[in-house]
Residue, then its C-alpha position, 0 to 999 in steps of 0.5 A: m497522491s504523494s507519488s509520481a504519475g509514472f509510478s502510479e501508472m506502472l503499479c496499475d499496469l502491473l496489478a491489472p491482471l488481478g482485476s479492475i485497479s483504481m487509486r483514490r486519494m487518501f491522507s497524503g498518499g493514495g489507496v489502491y483498490c482491486d475490484g473495489l476492495m482496498v488492497g494497499l497504500v501508495m506513499d512516496d513511490a512505495f506500495y504497501l500491501k494489506l496483510d494478514d498474520e500468515s502473509r506478514k511472516s513471508f514479507e518479513a522473511h523477504g526483508c519487507g518492512p511496514f509503513v512508517y510515518s512521522g507523527k506529531a511527536r514521534k515516528v509511527t509504524r503502521t501495519l496495513k492489516s486485513s480486517g477479515 
């Protein structure tokens, strides 16, 4: 996972009251799961939550940005959006 062990451990500790937290290697980062459901992504010691249209507005209002990575020819902005 492209994050430090300390960051991953801290994140798991912070999220523990929500349920059973686990992380799985995914691409060059890691998926964050709560009770088996993917809730976000960790990349370079940053945690990106999956959002829906309603929660996105609140995060944007607080200055939180989307996940951005370098593609083959340009920067790619990805929104981790819930499917349901």
